[in-house]
C-alpha positions in Angstrom: -4.8 22.3 -25.0 -3.3 26.0 -25.7 -5.6 27.0 -22.7 -4.5 24.1 -20.4 -1.0 25.4 -21.2 -1.5 29.1 -20.7 -3.1 27.7 -16.7 0.0 25.7 -15.9 -1.1 22.1 -16.9 1.5 20.1 -19.0 1.3 18.8 -22.8 1.8 15.4 -21.6 -1.3 15.5 -19.0 -3.0 17.1 -21.2 -2.9 14.5 -23.9 -3.0 11.6 -21.5 -6.7 13.2 -20.6 -7.6 14.0 -24.0 -6.9 9.7 -25.2 -4.6 11.2 -27.9 -0.7 10.8 -28.3 1.5 13.3 -27.2 3.5 13.4 -30.9 0.1 13.2 -32.8 -1.1 16.2 -30.5 2.1 18.4 -31.0 1.2 17.6 -35.0 -1.7 18.7 -35.1 -0.8 22.3 -33.2 1.7 22.7 -36.5 -1.2 22.0 -38.7 -3.0 24.3 -37.0 -0.3 26.8 -37.2 0.1 26.0 -41.2 -2.1 25.1 -43.6 -3.3 22.2 -42.9 -5.8 24.1 -40.3 -5.5 21.1 -37.7 -7.8 18.7 -39.0 -7.7 14.9 -37.9 -6.0 13.3 -41.0 -5.9 10.0 -39.6 -7.6 7.8 -41.9 -7.4 4.3 -40.1 -7.5 0.9 -42.0 -10.0 -0.2 -43.9 -8.6 -3.5 -45.6 -11.2 -5.4 -47.2 -9.7 -8.8 -45.9 -10.9 -11.5 -48.6 -10.8 -14.7 -46.0 -12.5 -12.7 -43.5 -15.1 -14.8 -41.5 -19.0 -14.4 -42.9 -21.9 -13.1 -40.8 -23.1 -16.9 -41.3 -19.9 -18.4 -40.3 -19.4 -16.4 -37.3 -23.4 -17.1 -36.5 -22.2 -20.7 -36.6 -19.1 -20.5 -33.8 -21.3 -18.6 -31.5 -24.3 -21.2 -31.7 -21.6 -24.3 -31.7 -19.8 -22.2 -28.5 -23.6 -22.0 -26.6 -24.5 -25.6 -27.6 -25.0 -27.6 -23.8 -22.3 -29.8 -25.0 -19.4 -27.2 -24.9 -21.1 -24.0 -23.0 -18.3 -25.3 -20.3 -15.4 -25.8 -22.2 -13.1 -22.8 -23.7 -12.1 -22.6 -27.4 -8.9 -24.4 -26.7 -11.0 -27.2 -26.0 -13.9 -27.1 -28.5 -11.6 -26.8 -31.8 -10.2 -30.2 -31.3 -13.2 -32.0 -30.1 -14.8 -30.5 -33.6 -11.5 -31.6 -35.4 -11.6 -35.2 -34.0 -14.9 -35.3 -35.4 -14.1 -33.8 -38.8 -15.1 -30.6 -38.6 -13.5 -27.3 -39.2 -15.4 -24.1 -38.3 -12.7 -21.5 -37.5 -9.6 -21.0 -35.8 -9.1 -21.1 -31.9 -8.5 -17.3 -32.4 -11.6 -17.0 -34.1 -13.5 -18.3 -31.8 -12.0 -16.3 -29.3 -12.5 -13.3 -31.2 -16.5 -13.7 -32.2 -16.8 -14.3 -28.4 -15.2 -11.3 -27.2 -17.4 -9.5 -29.7 -20.3 -10.7 -28.4 -19.5 -10.2 -24.7 -19.5 -14.1 -23.8 -16.0 -14.3 -23.4 -16.1 -15.3 -20.0 -14.8 -17.9 -17.8 -16.7 -21.0 -18.7 -17.4 -23.5 -15.6 -17.2 -23.0 -11.8 -13.7 -22.1 -11.5 -12.8 -18.4 -9.5 -12.5 -15.5 -11.6 -8.9 -13.8 -11.7 -9.5 -11.3 -8.7 -8.0 -7.8 -9.2 -4.7 -6.6 -7.5 -5.8 -5.2 -4.6 -4.5 -1.6 -4.3 -1.6 -0.1 -3.0 -2.4 1.0 0.8 -1.1 4.5 0.9 -1.2 5.5 4.5 0.0 9.9 5.4 0.9 11.1 8.6 0.9 14.4 9.6 0.7 14.2 13.5 1.0 12.0 16.2 -1.9 9.5 16.7 -3.2 9.9 13.4 -1.9 6.4 11.8 -0.9 3.4 14.3 0.8 0.0 12.9 0.9 -3.0 14.5 1.8 -6.4 14.5 2.3 -10.0 16.1 6.1 -11.9 16.5 7.5 -15.1 17.7 9.3 -14.9 21.2 10.9 -18.6 22.2 10.3 -20.6 25.3 11.9 -23.4 26.9 9.7 -25.8 25.7 10.5 -27.0 21.5 7.5 -25.9 19.2 6.2 -23.5 21.8 6.2 -19.9 21.8 4.9 -16.4 23.3 3.9 -13.9 21.3 4.7 -10.4 21.5 2.1 -7.7 20.3 3.5 -4.2 19.3 1.5 -1.2 18.3 3.6 1.7 17.0 3.3 5.3 16.0 4.3 5.6 12.5 5.0 9.9 12.9 6.5 9.5 16.2 7.9 5.9 16.2 6.5 5.8 19.9 5.3 2.8 20.9 1.9 3.3 22.2 1.1 -0.2 23.7 2.6 -4.0 24.2 1.6 -7.2 25.4 3.1 -10.8 25.9 0.3 -13.6 25.6 0.7 -17.1 25.5 -1.3 -17.4 22.2 -2.4 -14.8 19.1 -5.5 -13.8 19.7 -8.3 -11.5 18.4 -9.7 -10.9 21.8 -6.0 -9.8 23.5 -5.6 -7.8 20.2 -8.7 -5.9 20.5 -8.1 -4.9 24.4 -4.4 -3.5 23.4 -6.2 -1.2 21.3 -8.6 -0.3 23.9 -6.0 0.7 26.1 -4.0 2.1 23.4 -6.7 4.7 22.8 -7.7 5.5 26.9 -3.9 6.0 27.1 -3.4 8.3 24.3 -7.1 9.6 24.6 -8.6 9.0 21.2 -12.2 9.4 21.1 -14.9 8.2 18.6 -15.7 12.6 18.4 -12.2 12.8 16.5 -12.5 15.4 13.4 -10.0 12.4 11.8 -10.1 9.4 13.0 -7.2 6.8 13.7 -6.2 4.4 11.3 -4.5 1.2 12.7 -2.6 -0.6 9.7 -1.5 -4.1 9.8 -1.0 -7.2 7.9 -3.4 -9.6 6.9 -3.2 -12.5 9.8 -6.3 -13.6 11.8 -5.9 -11.8 14.7 -5.6 -8.8 12.3 -8.9 -10.1 10.1 -11.2 -11.2 13.0 -14.2 -9.7 13.5 -14.1 -9.4 17.4 -11.3 -6.5 16.2 -13.2 -5.3 13.8 -16.4 -4.9 16.2 -14.2 -3.4 19.1 -12.6 -0.7 16.3 -16.0 0.4 15.2 -17.1 1.4 18.7 -13.6 3.2 19.2 -14.5 5.3 16.0 -11.1 3.3 14.4 -10.6 2.9 10.9 -8.6 0.1 9.7 -6.5 -0.5 7.0 -4.4 -3.9 5.5 -1.1 -4.7 3.5 -1.1 -6.4 0.4 -1.6 -10.0 0.0 2.5 -11.6 -0.1 3.9 -8.1 0.2 6.3 -7.9 2.8 7.1 -4.1 2.9 3.7 -2.8 3.5 3.8 -2.9 7.2 7.7 -1.4 7.4 7.4 0.1 10.6 6.3 -3.1 12.7 9.0 -5.0 11.1 11.9 -2.8 11.5 10.5 -2.6 14.9 10.6 -6.5 15.2 14.2 -6.1 14.0 15.5 -3.6 16.8 14.3 -5.6 19.0 15.4 -8.6 18.4 18.6 -7.6 17.2 19.5 -5.6 21.0 22.6 -6.6 22.5 20.4 -7.7 25.2 18.2 -9.6 23.7 18.4 -12.8 25.8 20.5 -15.7 24.4 18.1 -18.6 25.7 14.5 -18.6 25.3 12.2 -17.0 27.7 11.4 -19.2 30.7 7.9 -17.4 31.5 6.0 -15.1 30.2 7.0 -12.7 33.4 10.6 -13.0 32.3 9.3 -12.1 28.9 7.4 -9.1 29.8 9.9 -7.7 31.8 12.6 -7.9 29.2 10.0 -6.1 26.7 9.2 -3.5 29.4 12.6 -2.7 29.2 13.0 -2.4 25.7 10.4 -0.2 25.3 11.2 2.2 27.9 15.1 2.1 26.2 13.4 2.6 22.9 10.7 5.6 23.6 12.9 7.5 26.1 16.3 6.6 25.2 17.4 5.7 21.6 17.6 8.3 19.1 16.3 7.1 16.1 17.8 7.9 12.7 14.7 8.0 10.7 13.3 10.9 13.1 16.5 12.7 12.7 18.0 11.4 15.9 15.7 12.1 18.5 13.9 9.4 20.7 10.3 8.8 19.9 8.8 10.3 22.9 10.3 13.6 22.5 8.8 13.5 19.0 5.4 12.6 20.2 5.3 15.1 22.7 5.9 17.9 20.1 9.6 18.4 21.9 11.5 17.2 19.3 11.4 20.6 17.0 12.9 23.0 19.8 15.6 20.1 20.2 16.6 20.4 16.5 16.3 24.2 16.0 18.9 24.1 19.2 21.5 21.4 17.0 21.0 24.0 14.0 21.7 26.9 16.4 24.8 25.5 18.0 26.2 23.9 14.1 25.6 27.1 13.0 27.7 28.6 15.7 30.7 26.0 14.8 30.2 27.4 11.4 31.1 30.8 11.7 34.1 30.4 14.5 35.5 28.4 11.3 33.9 28.8 8.3 36.8 27.2 6.1 35.6 23.4 7.6 32.1 24.1 6.0 32.2 23.7 2.1 28.7 23.7 2.0 25.6 24.2 4.6 25.5 22.9 7.7 23.4 19.8 8.3 19.8 20.1 8.3 18.3 18.6 11.3 14.4 19.9 10.8 12.0 17.0 11.8 10.0 15.5 8.9 6.6 16.9 8.6 5.2 14.0 7.1 5.2 10.2 7.2 3.9 7.9 4.2 3.4 4.4 4.2 3.8 3.6 0.6 4.0 7.1 -0.8 2.5 8.5 -3.8 4.7 8.6 -7.4 5.8 11.4 -8.1 3.7 12.3 -10.6 0.2 11.8 -8.5 -0.2 14.5 -6.3 -0.7 13.4 -2.4 -4.1 13.8 -0.6 -3.6 17.1 2.1 -4.6 14.7 4.4 -4.6 11.4 6.2 -6.7 8.5 3.8 -6.2 4.2 4.1 -7.5 2.3 1.0 -9.6 0.0 3.4 -12.1 0.8 6.6 
């Protein structure tokens, strides 16, 4: 522990690595500095419980649970059945304890065992065309119950809409062609050193085999949101909110696919080239995607510094920070976890 602390590690992390509590480790260090010599003085519990089950009783519980009559039943049902027959071998908790000790505390019957929670998708983008996010939303039509489907693919780092489409149905073939057009337009090749990651939710079109095979051909990795977690795909959801709450969003439903395409084309043009996005220091997504945002923000910082020099009494602190965010995350790691230096995904 002293060597680790001297190397710059934290005592709490060292204690966690050793599997010992921090206070125990600190007490051992004090004992080592004194007369105790740093010896582990923990005695543990060695009580002689008089009412503990004997070996014969534990074996009887195990044999009873393995009988064909009770093989598919949990102890919660075995114990009452035995009680109806005038038998008491042990309590329900004793049954579970014996089954645990012999490695037989498994789910009985054909019920599906509980699934492990899906790991949190942590995606890191440090430049354009590293992580894309896409989703499908509904557009209303004149016919009640009939919808148009808007496909949007956004670059997470620059917030640029790289490709879009409006269709009359939700289809994985349309999504596959959409991604192919986006890769062709952005010159995404399979020979890239760092593969592109396409993040989406768990919809049918996102999980379809047609899209999966096309992404394998393009060398694009897949990443999915966790089930029933709405904020695992935040950039696509925010883009849909921006689109549908625009002042020029039609108040009436769309009469045709052509009408919807005209509106979406005007919205994407405004969003990419004229909308100053608050998440990227109020530059347009196209300016950040093309690399112009750094020079624009540097010029803004110079203007602010000149204004501060002309009227220093108006500035109690430093000028506004116009520095562009270098890294964009989907689900950033907690502070105690060191982020990986490269983009990574939890699902391929």
